[in-house]
C-alpha positions as CSV (number, residue, x, y, z in Angstrom):
1,M,5.3,29.5,-101.5
2,S,2.4,27.4,-102.7
3,N,2.7,25.6,-106.1
4,N,-1.1,25.4,-106.3
5,I,-2.9,26.8,-109.5
6,R,-4.2,30.2,-108.3
7,V,-7.7,30.9,-109.6
8,V,-10.1,33.9,-109.5
9,L,-13.7,33.4,-110.2
10,V,-16.1,36.2,-111.3
11,D,-19.8,35.6,-111.9
12,D,-22.9,37.4,-110.7
13,H,-24.7,34.2,-109.7
14,P,-23.6,33.4,-106.1
15,L,-24.8,29.8,-106.0
16,L,-22.9,28.9,-109.3
17,L,-19.8,30.8,-108.1
18,E,-19.7,28.9,-104.8
19,G,-20.4,25.6,-106.7
20,V,-17.4,26.1,-109.1
21,A,-15.2,27.3,-106.1
22,A,-16.2,24.1,-104.3
23,T,-15.4,22.0,-107.3
24,L,-12.0,23.3,-107.9
25,T,-10.9,23.6,-104.2
26,A,-11.8,19.8,-103.7
27,E,-8.7,19.3,-105.9
28,T,-5.3,19.4,-104.2
29,D,-3.7,21.5,-106.8
30,F,-6.2,24.4,-107.1
31,E,-6.6,27.4,-104.8
32,V,-9.4,30.0,-105.4
33,V,-7.7,33.2,-104.3
34,G,-10.4,35.7,-105.2
35,K,-14.1,36.1,-106.1
36,G,-16.0,38.8,-107.8
37,C,-19.3,39.5,-109.4
38,N,-18.8,42.1,-112.2
39,A,-16.3,43.3,-114.7
40,D,-14.7,46.0,-112.6
41,E,-14.0,43.5,-109.9
42,A,-12.7,41.1,-112.3
43,L,-10.0,43.6,-113.6
44,S,-9.3,44.8,-109.9
45,L,-8.7,41.2,-108.8
46,A,-6.5,40.4,-111.7
47,L,-4.3,43.4,-111.1
48,D,-4.1,42.9,-107.3
49,L,-3.7,39.0,-107.3
50,L,-2.1,38.2,-110.6
51,P,-3.7,34.7,-110.5
52,D,-2.8,31.9,-112.9
53,L,-6.3,31.7,-114.3
54,I,-9.5,33.9,-114.1
55,L,-12.9,32.5,-114.9
56,L,-15.3,35.0,-116.2
57,D,-19.0,35.0,-117.1
58,V,-19.9,36.6,-120.6
59,S,-23.2,38.2,-119.3
60,M,-22.2,39.5,-115.9
61,E,-22.5,43.2,-115.1
62,G,-20.2,45.2,-117.0
63,G,-19.7,42.5,-119.6
64,G,-17.3,39.5,-119.4
65,I,-15.8,40.3,-122.8
66,R,-15.0,43.8,-121.9
67,A,-13.3,42.5,-118.7
68,A,-11.4,39.8,-120.7
69,R,-10.1,42.5,-123.0
70,A,-9.0,44.6,-120.2
71,I,-7.4,41.8,-118.2
72,A,-5.5,40.5,-121.4
73,S,-4.1,44.0,-122.0
74,A,-3.1,44.8,-118.4
75,C,-2.2,41.3,-117.1
76,P,-1.1,39.2,-120.0
77,I,0.3,36.6,-117.8
78,V,-3.2,35.7,-116.5
79,K,-5.1,33.0,-118.5
80,I,-8.7,33.9,-119.1
81,I,-11.4,31.4,-119.4
82,M,-15.1,32.2,-120.1
83,L,-17.5,30.0,-118.1
84,T,-21.0,30.9,-119.5
85,V,-24.5,29.6,-120.6
86,S,-24.1,31.7,-123.9
87,E,-23.9,29.6,-127.1
88,D,-24.0,32.7,-129.2
89,E,-21.2,32.3,-131.9
90,D,-20.5,36.1,-131.8
91,D,-19.8,35.7,-128.1
92,V,-17.4,32.9,-128.7
93,L,-15.4,34.8,-131.4
94,A,-15.4,38.0,-129.4
95,A,-14.2,36.1,-126.4
96,L,-11.3,34.6,-128.3
97,K,-10.3,38.0,-129.9
98,A,-10.5,39.6,-126.6
99,G,-7.7,37.1,-125.3
100,A,-9.6,34.2,-123.7
101,R,-7.9,30.8,-123.8
102,G,-11.0,28.9,-123.2
103,Y,-14.8,29.0,-123.7
104,I,-16.7,26.6,-121.6
105,L,-20.6,26.0,-121.2
106,K,-21.9,26.0,-117.7
107,G,-23.5,22.5,-118.2
108,V,-20.2,20.9,-118.0
109,S,-19.6,18.4,-115.3
110,G,-17.4,19.1,-112.4
111,P,-14.7,16.5,-113.4
112,E,-14.7,17.7,-117.0
113,L,-14.4,21.3,-115.8
114,V,-11.3,20.5,-113.7
115,Q,-9.8,18.6,-116.5
116,I,-10.3,21.6,-119.0
117,V,-9.1,24.2,-116.6
118,R,-5.9,22.1,-116.0
119,A,-5.4,21.8,-119.7
120,I,-5.7,25.5,-120.2
121,Y,-3.2,26.2,-117.3
122,T,-0.7,24.1,-119.2
123,G,-1.0,26.2,-122.3
124,Q,-3.8,24.5,-124.2
125,A,-6.7,26.2,-125.6
126,Y,-10.4,25.0,-125.4
127,V,-13.8,25.8,-126.9
128,T,-16.7,23.4,-126.3
129,P,-16.6,21.1,-129.4
130,A,-20.2,21.7,-130.4
131,L,-19.6,25.4,-130.6
132,A,-16.3,25.0,-132.3
133,A,-18.0,22.8,-135.0
134,S,-20.9,25.4,-135.3
135,L,-18.4,28.3,-135.9
136,L,-16.6,26.3,-138.6
137,G,-19.9,25.6,-140.3
138,E,-20.5,29.3,-140.6
139,W,-17.0,30.4,-141.6
140,R,-16.6,31.9,-145.0
141,P,-13.3,32.6,-146.8
142,S,-14.0,36.4,-147.1
143,D,-14.1,36.8,-143.3
144,N,-10.4,36.5,-143.1
145,A,-9.1,36.8,-146.6
146,E,-6.8,39.8,-146.2
147,Q,-5.0,38.3,-143.0
148,S,-4.2,34.8,-144.3
149,P,-1.8,33.8,-147.1
150,S,-3.2,31.8,-150.1
151,D,-2.1,28.5,-148.7
152,P,-1.7,28.8,-145.0
153,L,-1.4,25.0,-144.6
154,S,1.7,24.7,-147.0
155,E,4.0,24.2,-144.1
156,L,2.1,21.4,-142.5
157,T,3.1,17.7,-142.9
158,P,0.5,15.3,-144.3
159,R,0.0,14.0,-140.7
160,E,-0.4,17.4,-139.3
161,R,-3.0,18.3,-142.1
162,G,-5.0,15.1,-141.3
163,I,-5.0,15.9,-137.5
164,L,-6.2,19.5,-138.3
165,E,-8.9,18.2,-140.4
166,L,-10.2,16.1,-137.7
167,V,-9.9,19.0,-135.2
168,S,-11.9,21.2,-137.8
169,T,-14.9,18.8,-137.4
170,G,-15.0,19.7,-133.6
171,K,-13.3,16.5,-132.3
172,S,-11.3,16.7,-129.1
173,N,-7.5,15.7,-128.9
174,K,-8.8,12.4,-127.2
175,E,-11.2,11.6,-130.1
176,V,-8.6,12.4,-132.6
177,A,-6.0,10.1,-130.9
178,Q,-8.6,7.3,-130.9
179,E,-9.3,7.7,-134.5
180,L,-5.6,7.7,-135.6
181,F,-4.5,5.1,-133.0
182,L,-2.0,7.6,-131.4
183,S,-1.7,8.8,-127.7
184,E,-3.5,11.9,-126.6
185,K,0.0,13.2,-125.7
186,T,1.1,12.8,-129.2
187,I,-1.9,14.7,-130.7
188,K,-1.3,17.6,-128.2
189,H,2.3,17.7,-129.4
190,Y,1.2,17.9,-133.0
191,M,-1.4,20.6,-132.2
192,T,1.3,22.7,-130.5
193,N,3.4,22.4,-133.6
194,I,0.5,23.1,-135.8
195,L,-0.4,26.3,-133.9
196,Q,3.2,27.6,-134.1
197,K,3.4,26.9,-137.9
198,L,0.1,28.7,-138.5
199,Q,0.9,31.6,-136.2
200,V,-2.5,31.3,-134.4
201,R,-3.3,31.3,-130.7
202,N,-5.6,28.2,-130.3
203,R,-7.2,25.2,-132.0
204,V,-10.3,27.1,-133.1
205,E,-8.4,29.8,-135.0
206,A,-6.4,26.9,-136.6
207,A,-9.4,25.2,-137.7
208,L,-11.0,28.3,-139.0
209,L,-7.9,29.0,-141.0
210,A,-8.0,25.5,-142.3
211,R,-11.5,25.8,-143.4
212,Q,-10.8,28.9,-145.2
213,A,-7.9,27.4,-147.1
214,T,-10.1,24.5,-148.1
215,E,-13.0,26.5,-149.4
216,S,-11.0,29.1,-151.2
């Protein structure tokens, strides 16, 4: 049985679909096992193939976010990534709430796409840094006041708080590591611990929670 990372791609732009497929299959550890062009095909492929990852376009026929929600419910083992041109903050939040582990803009380079997809496969979450920073800038305490404790950061160590503050500005793990003179692997370890302590799914939710605590 193959140990490759099994991927399904769903997008209603054939040229882009083939380009992403070519980028991933050029790597020895990826295998594109299915392709589709709309939300219904996305759910069907996820159910039939149970891939490790499925990449969806937000604006495809039937709605990528609707597809993400259905896949997350029916196939929780499948990690969902949105690959889209949409920079709408509502789309980002809706995708994350629907169960997406990543939100990537289509302008990303091939090598960067491969790196991000691998990271999400290993359990990390990703949102394009500029979009993450924009979301944080629009966040207000009232948006989530009933869901969060008065001081959600109370269990974090000073080091973890410092890392989360940098992540809240939209910095990547690599950038945080460089600023703190630590290894990227160490920052990933800290972020895993931070997510567990805050009981959130990804770095964007953690950063939003941190911003709420700061402004309240």
